[in-house]
N, CA, C and O of each residue as an XYZ file, in Angstrom:
904
protein
N     -12.671      5.537    -25.621
C     -12.811      6.402    -24.449
C     -12.817      5.859    -23.276
O     -13.923      5.437    -22.939
N     -11.938      5.713    -22.498
C     -11.940      5.259    -21.050
C     -12.908      5.852    -20.084
O     -12.806      7.069    -19.930
N     -13.805      5.243    -19.421
C     -14.526      5.767    -18.153
C     -13.950      5.828    -17.046
O     -13.349      4.830    -16.646
N     -13.984      6.941    -16.318
C     -13.160      7.185    -15.118
C     -14.256      7.467    -13.850
O     -15.152      8.303    -13.971
N     -14.088      6.747    -12.750
C     -14.863      7.101    -11.655
C     -13.755      7.961    -10.779
O     -12.591      7.561    -10.757
N     -14.154      9.186    -10.037
C     -13.387      9.823     -9.352
C     -13.983      9.897     -7.984
O     -15.057     10.445     -7.736
N     -13.123      9.240     -7.017
C     -13.854      8.966     -5.685
C     -12.975      9.510     -4.440
O     -11.748      9.441     -4.379
N     -13.691      9.975     -3.618
C     -13.218     10.724     -2.249
C     -12.446     12.095     -2.628
O     -12.393     12.731     -3.681
N     -11.941     12.273     -1.512
C     -11.197     13.646     -1.287
C     -12.172     14.792     -1.206
O     -13.380     14.586     -1.326
N     -11.644     16.067     -0.994
C     -12.487     17.243     -0.870
C     -13.336     17.668     -2.199
O     -12.848     17.516     -3.319
N     -14.360     18.094     -2.043
C     -15.034     18.366     -3.285
C     -14.446     19.387     -4.264
O     -14.854     19.333     -5.424
N     -13.586     20.261     -3.952
C     -12.855     20.951     -4.901
C     -11.872     20.200     -5.480
O     -11.629     20.476     -6.654
N     -11.180     19.237     -4.918
C     -10.236     18.460     -5.407
C     -10.895     17.690     -6.434
O     -10.319     17.675     -7.521
N     -12.174     16.928     -6.312
C     -12.704     16.122     -7.020
C     -13.170     17.063     -8.297
O     -13.055     16.626     -9.441
N     -13.624     18.187     -8.075
C     -14.086     18.946     -9.343
C     -12.864     19.205    -10.214
O     -13.010     19.154    -11.435
N     -11.535     19.510     -9.631
C     -10.348     19.714    -10.341
C     -10.091     18.640    -11.202
O      -9.969     18.713    -12.425
N     -10.001     17.474    -10.385
C      -9.626     16.190    -11.207
C     -10.578     15.947    -12.339
O     -10.127     15.686    -13.454
N     -11.835     16.014    -12.127
C     -12.881     15.861    -13.185
C     -12.566     16.730    -14.218
O     -12.342     16.234    -15.322
N     -12.498     18.059    -14.057
C     -12.032     18.865    -15.063
C     -10.715     18.683    -15.929
O     -10.739     18.987    -17.121
N      -9.611     18.207    -15.355
C      -8.501     17.580    -15.989
C      -8.810     16.379    -16.787
O      -8.582     16.357    -17.996
N      -9.328     15.364    -16.144
C      -9.579     14.131    -16.933
C     -10.609     14.465    -18.220
O     -10.407     13.981    -19.334
N     -11.639     15.276    -17.951
C     -12.543     15.517    -19.172
C     -11.957     16.317    -20.125
O     -12.536     16.381    -21.209
N     -10.874     16.983    -19.959
C     -10.076     17.660    -20.960
C      -9.341     17.009    -21.858
O      -8.981     17.528    -22.915
N      -8.995     15.533    -21.422
C      -8.142     14.816    -22.312
C      -8.922     14.165    -23.337
O     -10.141     14.137    -23.166
N      -8.447     13.653    -24.338
C      -9.052     13.286    -25.589
C      -9.365     11.643    -25.450
O     -10.118     11.022    -26.200
N      -8.589     11.059    -24.278
C      -8.928      9.596    -24.279
C      -9.699      9.173    -23.108
O      -9.886      7.973    -22.902
N     -10.186     10.130    -22.281
C     -10.970      9.774    -20.886
C     -11.923     10.700    -20.591
O     -11.789     11.897    -20.848
N     -12.997     10.163    -20.002
C     -13.956     11.143    -19.518
C     -14.630     10.631    -17.988
O     -14.791      9.459    -17.646
N     -14.904     11.626    -17.343
C     -15.407     11.119    -15.960
C     -16.974     10.677    -16.007
O     -17.844     11.417    -16.465
N     -17.217      9.427    -15.495
C     -18.545      8.582    -15.703
C     -19.200      8.795    -14.466
O     -20.375      8.442    -14.363
N     -18.440      9.472    -13.232
C     -18.997      9.515    -12.052
C     -18.382     10.003    -11.041
O     -17.157      9.923    -11.137
N     -18.850     10.570     -9.926
C     -17.898     11.002     -8.727
C     -18.371     10.325     -7.514
O     -19.554      9.987     -7.532
N     -17.785     10.098     -6.617
C     -18.135      9.558     -5.375
C     -17.607     10.251     -4.157
O     -16.415     10.550     -4.225
N     -18.229     10.562     -3.079
C     -17.853     11.322     -1.925
C     -17.386     10.317     -0.870
O     -16.479     10.693     -0.128
N     -17.882      9.096     -0.707
C     -17.363      8.063      0.316
C     -17.399      6.650     -0.222
O     -17.783      6.450     -1.374
N     -17.015      5.673      0.560
C     -16.927      4.342     -0.076
C     -18.276      3.792     -0.364
O     -18.427      2.960     -1.259
N     -19.339      4.259      0.417
C     -20.579      3.762     -0.113
C     -21.144      4.320     -1.434
O     -21.870      3.615     -2.136
N     -20.839      5.497     -1.755
C     -21.179      6.076     -3.069
C     -20.361      5.398     -4.068
O     -20.918      5.169     -5.141
N     -19.128      5.025     -3.923
C     -18.286      4.363     -4.809
C     -18.943      3.012     -5.133
O     -19.032      2.608     -6.293
N     -19.402      2.321     -4.067
C     -19.963      0.862     -4.431
C     -21.247      0.990     -5.202
O     -21.580      0.188     -6.075
N     -21.986      2.088     -4.820
C     -23.099      2.259     -5.646
C     -22.872      2.502     -7.045
O     -23.667      2.053     -7.870
N     -21.834      3.190     -7.402
C     -21.443      3.530     -8.829
C     -21.228      2.240     -9.557
O     -21.803      1.920    -10.597
N     -20.286      1.487     -8.868
C     -19.486      0.366     -9.331
C     -20.447     -0.888     -9.520
O     -20.142     -1.835    -10.245
N     -21.449     -0.821     -8.917
C     -22.509     -2.132     -8.833
C     -23.734     -1.490     -9.282
O     -24.755     -2.178     -9.284
N     -23.802     -0.098     -9.720
C     -25.267      0.357    -10.063
C     -25.436      0.628    -11.478
O     -26.423      1.272    -11.835
N     -24.481      0.160    -12.436
C     -24.820      0.351    -14.087
C     -23.674      1.182    -14.640
O     -23.507      1.199    -15.859
N     -22.746      1.981    -13.713
C     -21.755      2.665    -14.451
C     -20.611      1.797    -14.842
O     -19.915      1.157    -14.054
N     -20.475      1.839    -16.218
C     -19.238      0.846    -16.580
C     -18.170      1.631    -16.598
O     -18.071      2.529    -17.434
N     -17.200      1.387    -15.648
C     -15.931      2.251    -15.524
C     -14.694      1.266    -15.699
O     -14.587      0.148    -15.195
N     -13.865      1.860    -16.446
C     -12.738      1.317    -16.890
C     -11.416      1.526    -15.871
O     -10.515      0.690    -15.799
N     -11.439      2.672    -15.159
C     -10.735      3.252    -14.144
C     -11.228      3.788    -13.072
O     -12.315      4.341    -13.239
N     -10.696      3.814    -11.798
C     -11.033      4.281    -10.593
C     -10.010      5.150     -9.993
O      -8.959      4.653     -9.591
N     -10.243      6.431     -9.902
C      -9.031      7.328     -9.333
C      -9.619      7.481     -7.744
O     -10.622      8.117     -7.422
N      -8.813      6.803     -6.940
C      -9.300      6.741     -5.592
C      -8.560      7.447     -4.689
O      -7.419      7.078     -4.412
N      -9.155      8.604     -4.092
C      -8.505      9.505     -3.251
C      -8.040      8.612     -1.745
O      -8.789      7.832     -1.157
N      -6.890      8.896     -1.408
C      -6.182      8.221     -0.059
C      -7.187      8.569      0.855
O      -7.415      7.737      1.733
N      -7.854      9.628      0.854
C      -8.548     10.223      2.094
C      -9.907      9.948      2.157
O     -10.620     10.541      2.966
N     -10.415      8.976      1.266
C     -11.854      8.667      1.006
C     -12.405      8.112      2.384
O     -11.749      7.341      3.084
N     -13.637      8.563      2.703
C     -14.244      8.210      4.007
C     -14.648      6.616      3.864
O     -15.519      6.294      3.056
N     -14.085      5.787      4.551
C     -14.430      4.374      4.641
C     -15.297      4.091      5.894
O     -15.269      4.871      6.846
N     -16.101      2.926      5.896
C     -16.773      2.441      7.030
C     -15.770      2.384      8.291
O     -16.104      2.844      9.383
N     -14.654      1.851      8.085
C     -13.921      1.633      9.098
C     -12.306      2.312      8.677
O     -11.832      2.056      7.570
N     -11.684      3.026      9.494
C     -10.490      3.658      9.358
C      -9.571      2.800      8.638
O      -8.942      3.318      7.716
N      -9.380      1.521      8.914
C      -8.465      0.620      8.557
C      -8.778     -0.035      7.065
O      -7.957     -0.776      6.524
N      -9.925      0.279      6.512
C     -10.635     -0.643      5.550
C     -10.008     -0.031      4.162
O     -10.607     -0.427      3.163
N      -9.031      0.764      3.942
C      -8.625      1.229      2.529
C      -8.136      0.080      1.659
O      -8.568     -0.137      0.527
N      -7.193     -0.644      2.281
C      -6.658     -1.629      1.307
C      -7.890     -2.624      0.897
O      -8.012     -2.998     -0.270
N      -8.663     -2.969      1.774
C      -9.750     -3.866      1.440
C     -10.677     -3.260      0.590
O     -11.407     -3.982     -0.089
N     -10.779     -1.777      0.508
C     -11.512     -0.887     -0.560
C     -10.910     -1.143     -1.968
O     -11.595     -1.378     -2.963
N      -9.468     -1.066     -1.944
C      -8.829     -1.054     -3.138
C      -9.094     -2.423     -3.712
O      -9.335     -2.506     -4.916
N      -9.072     -3.467     -2.986
C      -9.270     -4.975     -3.391
C     -10.552     -4.922     -4.115
O     -10.668     -5.256     -5.294
N     -11.536     -4.480     -3.353
C     -13.128     -4.368     -3.980
C     -13.171     -3.723     -5.152
O     -13.831     -4.260     -6.042
N     -12.587     -2.615     -5.398
C     -12.607     -1.755     -6.378
C     -12.001     -2.404     -7.639
O     -12.561     -2.378     -8.735
N     -10.686     -3.047     -7.371
C      -9.903     -3.571     -8.469
C     -10.781     -4.847     -9.074
O     -10.633     -5.247    -10.229
N     -11.551     -5.324     -8.295
C     -12.376     -6.354     -8.831
C     -13.383     -6.052     -9.944
O     -14.003     -6.896    -10.592
N     -13.462     -4.536    -10.084
C     -14.408     -4.193    -11.237
C     -13.817     -3.391    -12.230
O     -14.220     -3.277    -13.387
N     -12.664     -2.740    -11.628
C     -11.947     -1.533    -12.512
C     -10.472     -1.522    -12.200
O     -10.105     -1.933    -11.099
N      -9.573     -1.071    -13.110
C      -8.308     -0.837    -12.758
C      -8.434      0.562    -11.713
O      -9.251      1.481    -11.783
N      -7.397      0.370    -10.806
C      -7.600      1.374     -9.665
C      -6.206      1.929     -9.436
O      -5.181      1.259     -9.312
N      -6.340      3.538     -9.390
C      -5.161      4.405     -9.067
C      -5.342      5.179     -7.756
O      -6.270      5.966     -7.575
N      -4.538      4.944     -6.993
C      -4.783      5.765     -5.700
C      -4.067      7.034     -5.827
O      -2.908      7.178     -6.218
N      -4.962      8.014     -5.420
C      -4.233      9.428     -5.448
C      -4.157      9.996     -4.109
O      -4.964      9.704     -3.226
N      -3.173     10.821     -3.954
C      -2.910     11.361     -2.547
C      -2.031     10.514     -1.741
O      -2.000     10.671     -0.520
N      -1.326      9.645     -2.311
C      -0.459      8.718     -1.316
C       0.755      9.669     -0.795
O       1.420     10.326     -1.596
N       0.959      9.690      0.397
C       2.039     10.438      0.926
C       3.159      9.527      1.652
O       4.205     10.054      2.033
N       2.926      8.195      1.829
C       3.985      7.287      2.632
C       4.410      6.409      1.832
O       3.564      5.590      1.475
N       5.671      6.272      1.330
C       6.332      5.242      0.606
C       6.006      3.840      1.141
O       5.926      2.810      0.472
N       5.848      3.968      2.337
C       5.681      2.553      3.145
C       4.480      1.850      2.839
O       4.349      0.656      3.105
N       3.433      2.664      2.190
C       2.107      2.140      1.801
C       2.034      1.307      0.570
O       1.231      0.395      0.372
N       3.025      1.754     -0.283
C       3.104      1.261     -1.568
C       2.871     -0.353     -1.731
O       2.020     -0.868     -2.457
N       3.825     -1.045     -0.886
C       3.549     -2.444     -1.012
C       2.199     -3.015     -0.716
O       1.705     -3.849     -1.475
N       1.613     -2.616      0.307
C       0.124     -2.928      0.737
C      -0.822     -2.651     -0.417
O      -1.706     -3.434     -0.765
N      -0.573     -1.489     -0.978
C      -1.563     -1.036     -1.854
C      -1.461     -1.800     -3.187
O      -2.449     -2.278     -3.745
N      -0.102     -1.894     -3.704
C       0.123     -2.953     -4.805
C      -0.459     -4.212     -4.533
O      -0.975     -4.792     -5.488
N      -0.483     -4.823     -3.277
C      -0.716     -6.357     -3.106
C      -2.304     -6.420     -3.180
O      -2.906     -7.423     -3.564
N      -2.975     -5.131     -2.731
C      -4.310     -4.897     -2.931
C      -4.782     -5.012     -4.313
O      -5.938     -5.401     -4.478
N      -4.132     -4.761     -5.227
C      -4.509     -4.826     -6.569
C      -4.222     -3.283     -7.197
O      -4.322     -3.148     -8.416
N      -3.931     -2.337     -6.515
C      -3.636     -1.119     -7.303
C      -2.749     -1.145     -8.151
O      -1.644     -1.586     -7.833
N      -2.995     -0.685     -9.437
C      -1.786     -0.496    -10.590
C      -1.440      0.875    -10.857
O      -0.886      1.227    -11.899
N      -1.760      1.642     -9.932
C      -1.249      3.267     -9.851
C      -1.433      3.812     -8.544
O      -2.416      3.643     -7.823
N      -0.276      4.563     -8.268
C      -0.134      5.157     -6.859
C       0.587      6.468     -7.133
O       1.762      6.527     -7.494
N      -0.233      7.544     -6.927
C       0.304      8.973     -7.098
C       0.366     10.026     -5.887
O      -0.573     10.105     -5.093
N       1.416     10.766     -5.787
C       1.266     11.663     -4.830
C       0.314     12.756     -5.421
O       0.053     12.859     -6.620
N      -0.212     13.630     -4.337
C      -1.211     14.428     -4.725
C      -0.558     15.860     -5.399
O      -1.337     16.751     -5.736
N       0.826     16.019     -5.564
C       1.362     17.222     -6.100
C       1.710     16.734     -7.544
O       2.615     17.371     -8.083
N       1.152     15.716     -8.265
C       1.495     15.490     -9.751
C       0.819     16.453    -10.557
O      -0.298     16.862    -10.239
N       1.484     16.888    -11.694
C       0.751     17.912    -12.532
C      -0.420     17.247    -13.412
O      -0.571     16.027    -13.473
N      -1.073     17.993    -13.954
C      -2.286     17.548    -14.888
C      -1.725     16.825    -15.838
O      -2.336     15.774    -16.035
N      -0.670     17.006    -16.592
C      -0.192     16.269    -17.689
C       0.287     14.941    -17.142
O       0.026     13.935    -17.801
N       0.982     14.825    -15.971
C       1.446     13.648    -15.421
C       0.286     12.548    -15.076
O       0.351     11.341    -15.309
N      -0.955     13.369    -14.370
C      -1.945     12.539    -14.198
C      -2.415     11.839    -15.330
O      -2.510     10.612    -15.299
N      -2.767     12.606    -16.484
C      -3.264     11.838    -17.586
C      -2.264     10.826    -18.019
O      -2.700      9.761    -18.456
N      -1.115     10.998    -17.963
C      -0.040     10.168    -18.498
C      -0.195      8.794    -17.664
O      -0.193      7.702    -18.231
N      -0.312      8.925    -16.446
C      -0.364      8.007    -15.443
C      -1.735      7.149    -15.656
O      -1.675      5.920    -15.619
N      -2.765      7.710    -15.844
C      -4.010      7.052    -16.100
C      -4.013      6.245    -17.392
O      -4.584      5.156    -17.442
N      -3.291      6.848    -18.581
C      -3.162      6.051    -19.578
C      -2.339      4.977    -19.560
O      -2.650      3.972    -20.197
N      -1.256      5.033    -18.881
C      -0.406      3.947    -18.623
C      -1.180      2.863    -18.003
O      -1.097      1.724    -18.463
N      -1.927      3.130    -16.994
C      -2.614      2.123    -15.870
C      -3.628      1.426    -16.999
O      -3.680      0.202    -17.124
N      -4.364      2.268    -17.743
C      -5.488      1.772    -18.750
C      -4.892      0.824    -19.759
O      -5.621      0.015    -20.334
N      -3.628      0.887    -19.995
C      -3.001      0.057    -20.987
C      -2.300     -1.194    -20.287
O      -1.526     -1.948    -20.877
N      -2.650     -1.304    -19.034
C      -2.103     -2.393    -18.119
C      -0.766     -2.365    -17.694
O      -0.104     -3.363    -17.408
N      -0.339     -1.070    -17.656
C       1.084     -0.699    -17.054
C       0.756     -0.519    -15.498
O      -0.374     -0.593    -15.016
N       2.071     -0.243    -14.718
C       1.962      0.176    -13.269
C       2.694      1.537    -13.199
O       3.676      1.809    -13.890
N       2.169      2.294    -12.374
C       2.525      3.543    -12.247
C       2.692      3.760    -10.662
O       1.735      3.620     -9.902
N       4.065      4.136    -10.191
C       4.299      4.730     -8.821
C       5.059      6.000     -8.894
O       6.147      6.126     -9.454
N       4.367      6.972     -8.254
C       5.032      8.471     -8.533
C       4.847      9.214     -7.315
O       3.921     10.022     -7.236
N       5.677      9.010     -6.312
C       5.714      9.590     -4.945
C       6.651     10.722     -4.727
O       6.532     11.533     -3.808
N       7.670     10.731     -5.698
C       8.785     11.655     -5.519
C       9.772     10.930     -4.605
O      10.843     11.515     -4.440
N       9.596      9.708     -3.954
C      10.592      9.152     -3.240
C      10.413      7.627     -3.606
O       9.391      7.194     -4.139
N      11.401      6.928     -3.301
C      11.472      5.253     -3.947
C      10.478      4.524     -3.031
O      10.567      4.738     -1.822
N       9.658      3.789     -3.434
C       9.026      2.825     -2.453
C       9.699      1.938     -1.495
O      10.490      1.108     -1.943
N       9.500      2.006     -0.341
C      10.197      1.366      0.703
C       9.789     -0.054      0.930
O       8.584     -0.305      0.970
N      10.657     -0.997      1.081
C      10.106     -2.491      1.377
C      10.681     -2.708      2.791
O      11.860     -2.517      3.091
N       9.736     -3.119      3.602
C       9.881     -3.711      4.961
C      10.353     -4.996      4.985
O       9.600     -5.969      4.958
N      11.803     -5.086      5.046
C      12.400     -6.490      4.964
C      11.836     -7.239      6.265
O      11.776     -8.463      6.142
N      11.486     -6.801      7.276
C      11.304     -7.608      8.502
C       9.921     -8.339      8.173
O       9.591     -9.435      8.627
N       9.131     -7.502      7.259
C       7.838     -8.322      7.002
C       7.597     -8.917      5.623
O       6.504     -9.330      5.234
N       8.789     -8.920      4.885
C       8.665     -9.562      3.493
C       8.313    -10.986      3.502
O       8.756    -11.756      4.354
N       7.392    -11.398      2.410
C       7.140    -12.538      2.593
C       7.766    -13.578      1.614
O       7.449    -14.767      1.591
N       8.690    -12.990      0.813
C       9.525    -13.684     -0.181
C      10.725    -13.597      0.144
O      11.103    -12.905      1.089
N      11.640    -14.421     -0.737
C      13.246    -14.337     -0.420
C      13.786    -14.381     -1.733
O      13.105    -14.885     -2.627
N      15.019    -13.881     -1.997
C      15.621    -13.670     -3.224
C      15.836    -15.246     -3.944
O      15.968    -15.308     -5.166
N      15.859    -16.364     -3.199
C      15.876    -17.684     -3.627
C      14.709    -17.964     -4.523
O      14.839    -18.690     -5.508
N      13.570    -17.402     -4.200
C      12.318    -17.796     -5.026
C      12.373    -17.334     -6.334
O      11.560    -17.796     -7.134
N      13.242    -16.445     -6.725
C      13.333    -16.013     -8.196
C      13.947    -17.218     -8.935
O      13.577    -17.408    -10.093
N      14.761    -17.970     -8.432
C      15.336    -19.120     -8.933
C      14.261    -20.108     -9.544
O      14.593    -20.992    -10.334
N      13.006    -19.915     -9.150
C      11.730    -20.754     -9.888
C      11.506    -20.072    -11.081
O      10.886    -20.794    -11.862
N      11.749    -19.024    -11.516
C      11.511    -18.320    -12.672
C      12.675    -18.277    -13.812
O      13.814    -17.850    -13.622
N      12.188    -18.781    -14.984
C      13.209    -18.759    -16.050
C      13.709    -17.314    -16.306
O      13.214    -16.297    -15.821
N      14.801    -17.388    -17.170
C      15.528    -16.034    -17.520
C      14.479    -15.153    -18.126
O      14.410    -13.971    -17.790
N      13.654    -15.680    -19.010
C      12.606    -14.957    -19.790
C      11.577    -14.381    -18.927
O      11.125    -13.247    -19.084
N      11.206    -15.232    -17.971
C      10.148    -14.807    -17.014
C      10.728    -13.647    -16.078
O      10.016    -12.703    -15.733
N      11.894    -13.760    -15.739
C      12.608    -12.683    -14.922
C      12.669    -11.345    -15.818
O      12.343    -10.221    -15.437
N      13.093    -11.659    -16.928
C      13.208    -10.577    -17.955
C      11.732     -9.693    -18.136
O      11.697     -8.463    -18.108
N      10.552    -10.555    -18.322
C       9.189    -10.095    -18.509
C       8.927     -9.198    -17.146
O       8.480     -8.054    -17.220
N       9.217     -9.768    -16.036
C       8.684     -9.376    -14.869
C       9.362     -8.029    -14.431
O       8.762     -7.202    -13.744
N      10.711     -7.854    -14.893
C      11.397     -6.634    -14.803
C      11.021     -5.469    -15.568
O      11.177     -4.326    -15.139
N      10.415     -5.806    -16.952
C       9.794     -5.030    -17.740
C       8.389     -4.573    -17.231
O       8.020     -3.399    -17.280
N       7.738     -5.463    -16.803
C       6.345     -5.201    -15.958
C       6.682     -4.268    -14.869
O       5.901     -3.327    -14.718
N       7.675     -4.349    -14.100
C       7.799     -3.581    -12.869
C       8.152     -2.241    -13.335
O       8.038     -1.333    -12.511
N       8.584     -1.944    -14.583
C       9.209     -0.690    -15.109
C       7.890      0.190    -15.748
O       8.075      1.300    -16.247
N       6.612     -0.402    -15.677
C       5.397      0.143    -16.157
C       4.974     -0.213    -17.747
O       4.148      0.464    -18.360
N       5.674     -1.391    -18.327
C       5.312     -1.739    -19.454
C       4.237     -2.519    -19.485
O       4.078     -3.261    -18.516
N       3.156     -2.556    -20.679
C       2.101     -3.420    -20.662
C       2.614     -4.536    -21.586
O       3.694     -4.459    -22.171
N       1.710     -5.652    -21.687
C       2.084     -6.760    -22.415
C       2.414     -6.461    -23.786
O       3.445     -6.910    -24.287
N       1.573     -5.699    -24.455
C       1.855     -5.483    -25.852
C       3.236     -4.881    -26.058
O       3.993     -5.380    -26.891
N       3.642     -3.682    -25.230
C       5.006     -3.134    -25.382
C       6.177     -4.174    -25.026
O       7.252     -4.133    -25.623
N       5.910     -5.081    -24.044
C       6.914     -6.106    -23.731
C       7.082     -7.027    -25.061
O       8.209     -7.276    -25.488
N       5.980     -7.493    -25.658
C       5.956     -8.358    -26.674
C       6.543     -7.541    -27.912
O       7.150     -8.206    -28.752
N       6.424     -6.174    -28.106
C       7.280     -5.698    -29.090
C       8.771     -5.734    -28.888
O       9.529     -6.105    -29.784
N       9.173     -5.356    -27.729
C      10.725     -5.067    -27.348
C      11.170     -6.563    -27.437
O      12.245     -6.719    -28.016
N      10.580     -7.647    -26.998
C      11.243     -8.904    -27.038
C      10.826     -9.615    -28.184
O      11.016    -10.830    -28.127
N      10.244     -9.114    -29.331
C       9.853     -9.939    -30.541
C       9.097    -10.926    -30.285
O       9.263    -11.857    -31.074
N       8.097    -11.150    -29.253
C       7.231    -12.131    -28.883
C       5.660    -11.776    -29.321
O       5.341    -10.668    -29.752
N       4.854    -12.734    -29.168
C       3.396    -12.422    -29.374
C       2.886    -12.084    -28.073
O       3.247    -12.610    -27.020
N       1.918    -11.061    -28.220
C       1.173    -10.678    -26.865
C       0.657    -12.043    -26.140
O       0.685    -12.026    -24.909
N       0.212    -13.162    -26.750
C      -0.086    -14.166    -26.110
C       0.932    -14.911    -25.473
O       0.699    -15.536    -24.438
N       2.203    -14.890    -26.089
C       3.361    -15.688    -25.480
C       3.588    -14.933    -24.126
O       3.801    -15.667    -23.161
N       3.575    -13.478    -23.885
C       3.825    -12.776    -22.936
C       2.832    -12.925    -21.689
O       3.130    -12.886    -20.495
N       1.648    -13.095    -22.242
C       0.455    -13.206    -21.131
C       0.605    -14.668    -20.486
O       0.319    -14.911    -19.314
N       1.127    -15.678    -21.472
C       1.478    -16.931    -20.722
C       2.488    -17.043    -20.005
O       2.492    -17.896    -19.118
N       3.538    -16.250    -20.202
C       4.631    -16.212    -19.246
C       4.208    -15.503    -17.879
O       4.681    -15.844    -16.795
N       3.396    -14.621    -18.017
C       2.720    -13.890    -16.936
C       1.867    -14.885    -15.884
O       1.890    -14.927    -14.654
N       1.100    -15.677    -16.873
C       0.278    -16.641    -16.016
C       1.071    -17.633    -15.429
O       0.683    -18.022    -14.327
N       2.078    -18.137    -15.887
C       3.056    -19.118    -15.275
C       3.839    -18.542    -14.138
O       4.216    -19.253    -13.207
N       4.061    -17.386    -14.198
C       4.734    -16.586    -12.867
C       3.882    -16.683    -11.836
O       4.217    -17.232    -10.786
N       2.531    -16.089    -12.055
C       1.490    -16.117    -11.112
C       1.366    -17.481    -10.341
O       1.540    -17.615     -9.130
N       1.012    -18.547    -11.302
C       1.252    -19.989    -10.731
C       2.377    -20.327     -9.900
O       2.225    -20.854     -8.798
N       3.457    -20.053    -10.371
C       4.557    -20.633     -9.670
C       4.939    -19.986     -8.263
O       5.619    -20.576     -7.423
N       4.439    -18.749     -8.114
C       4.771    -17.877     -6.972
C       3.430    -17.931     -6.095
O       3.402    -17.320     -5.027
N       2.238    -18.713     -6.571
C       1.076    -18.587     -5.909
C       0.452    -17.332     -5.849
O      -0.156    -17.113     -4.801
N       0.444    -16.258     -6.886
C      -0.195    -15.093     -6.621
C      -1.336    -14.913     -7.534
O      -1.575    -15.714     -8.438
N      -2.114    -13.755     -7.275
C      -3.300    -13.639     -8.145
C      -3.404    -12.691     -9.173
O      -4.060    -12.908    -10.191
N      -2.620    -11.359     -8.902
C      -2.616    -10.268     -9.745
C      -1.253    -10.023    -10.303
O      -0.193    -10.484     -9.882
N      -1.450     -9.212    -11.332
C      -0.120     -8.606    -11.818
C       0.609     -7.752    -10.745
O       1.820     -7.840    -10.546
N      -0.254     -6.889    -10.045
C       0.181     -6.156     -9.035
C       1.003     -6.820     -7.892
O       1.948     -6.300     -7.300
N       0.418     -8.205     -7.660
C       1.303     -8.872     -6.751
C       2.652     -9.225     -7.156
O       3.582     -9.366     -6.361
N       2.759     -9.405     -8.816
C       4.115     -9.830     -9.051
C       4.949     -8.676     -9.018
O       6.154     -8.887     -8.879
N       4.512     -7.367     -9.128
C       5.218     -6.059     -8.903
C       5.866     -6.176     -7.475
O       7.079     -6.004     -7.349
N       5.108     -6.451     -6.457
C       5.347     -6.489     -4.995
C       6.529     -7.455     -4.874
O       7.533     -7.107     -4.253
N       6.432     -8.706     -5.474
C       7.144     -9.785     -5.363
C       8.616     -9.363     -5.971
O       9.643     -9.825     -5.474
N       8.640     -8.455     -7.079
C       9.895     -8.017     -7.696
C      10.556     -7.127     -6.768
O      11.783     -7.066     -6.694
N       9.850     -6.506     -6.132
C      10.505     -5.559     -5.107
C      11.017     -6.186     -3.975
O      12.106     -5.826     -3.526
N      10.285     -7.198     -3.386
C      10.686     -7.800     -2.011
C      11.754     -9.067     -2.369
O      12.548     -9.456     -1.512
N      11.710     -9.533     -3.410
C      12.653    -10.411     -3.728
C      14.239     -9.721     -4.170
O      15.235    -10.444     -4.212
N      14.289     -8.496     -4.429
C      15.412     -7.758     -4.839
C      15.707     -7.678     -6.367
O      16.661     -7.033     -6.800
N      14.906     -8.313     -7.101
C      14.878     -8.410     -8.510
C      14.732     -6.945     -9.065
O      15.306     -6.586    -10.093
N      13.964     -6.166     -8.351
C      13.851     -4.750     -8.775
C      14.633     -3.862     -7.548
O      14.529     -4.065     -6.338
N      15.248     -3.071     -8.060
C      15.891     -1.976     -6.719
C      15.208     -0.678     -6.697
O      15.309      0.125     -7.624
N      14.521     -0.475     -5.651
C      13.733      0.681     -5.645
C      14.569      1.910     -5.731
O      15.633      2.057     -5.131
N      13.961      2.863     -6.591
C      14.684      4.016     -6.713
C      15.434      4.045     -7.779
O      15.696      5.132     -8.295
N      15.900      2.902     -8.288
C      16.699      2.876     -9.611
C      16.114      2.210    -10.619
O      16.194      2.735    -11.730
N      15.489      1.084    -10.506
C      15.029      0.401    -11.656
C      13.612      1.037    -12.078
O      13.434      1.638    -13.137
N      12.632      0.820    -11.100
C      11.209      1.165    -11.425
C      10.799      2.669    -11.139
O      10.131      3.304    -11.955
N      11.187      3.148    -10.069
C      10.501      4.365     -9.880
C      11.124      5.598    -10.725
O      10.418      6.546    -11.067
N      12.618      5.505    -11.063
C      13.204      6.346    -11.774
C      12.648      6.265    -13.355
O      12.465      7.262    -14.054
N      12.448      5.074    -13.721
C      11.779      5.019    -14.888
C      10.479      5.679    -15.250
O      10.220      6.343    -16.254
N       9.673      5.345    -14.176
C       8.212      5.949    -14.178
C       8.441      7.431    -13.970
O       7.697      8.128    -14.660
N       9.266      8.070    -13.208
C       9.463      9.517    -12.951
C      10.014     10.031    -14.302
O       9.389     10.982    -14.771
N      10.932      9.636    -14.920
C      11.146     10.095    -16.213
C      10.387     10.327    -17.289
O      10.458     11.260    -18.089
N       9.380      9.071    -17.241
C       8.328      8.910    -18.263
C       7.345     10.036    -17.982
O       6.853     10.719    -18.880
N       7.083     10.194    -16.677
C       6.054     11.280    -16.550
C       6.552     12.666    -16.588
O       5.809     13.584    -16.935
N       7.803     12.860    -16.237
C       8.363     14.264    -16.502
C       8.326     14.671    -18.061
O       8.054     15.808    -18.445
N       8.659     13.516    -18.961
C       8.595     13.710    -20.323
C       7.257     14.109    -20.764
O       7.170     14.878    -21.721
N       6.208     13.677    -20.182
C       4.900     14.034    -20.334
C       4.371     15.292    -20.106
O       3.409     15.755    -20.718
N       5.132     15.972    -19.032
C       4.777     17.182    -18.447
C       5.123     18.434    -19.353
O       4.863     19.571    -18.960
């Protein structure tokens, strides 16, 4: 049973999200937080959370501290951003460590499907529009993908489609340990720290085409679950 913290947003929204999550067979809400201070108290005060559903409108100490709060939360539990409205924010939030980014208009079944995917190590981006990459600020180039082997590029593409290590291992007829080893090698080659950063790299390098490869896959998966 996955333990979830619901953080931020209006009290009515938190109550509704709590009801939806508690109605699932695989998750329950272990705590709720009004603002970033409450969230820190829960994360460091003995609540053993597997997932944090972090409302984009959560009150932080400083207005621009949201990505820093994502990074802090991801150090303790997998983090899903709820209520994202701008595709331009996706890159920064994924780089901060978020492995789920959802618009506020997802259905109850889509929310549960997304949380379950993230809990298994997958990545979900569901905004209704394709994530945009600001090429003027991109820190990688297509040439960097040449440092990756064919197998590594294949695994990175599958990661970007929302698959976890176990499903990639099954599809490629590899052991889960081999898949994890390839991921570790990719992180080392590219100087990255988190799987979420690998996804951002896949977008920025052009390995994944926004709106075709990744987002459409996730959208179809979530629609099937609704």
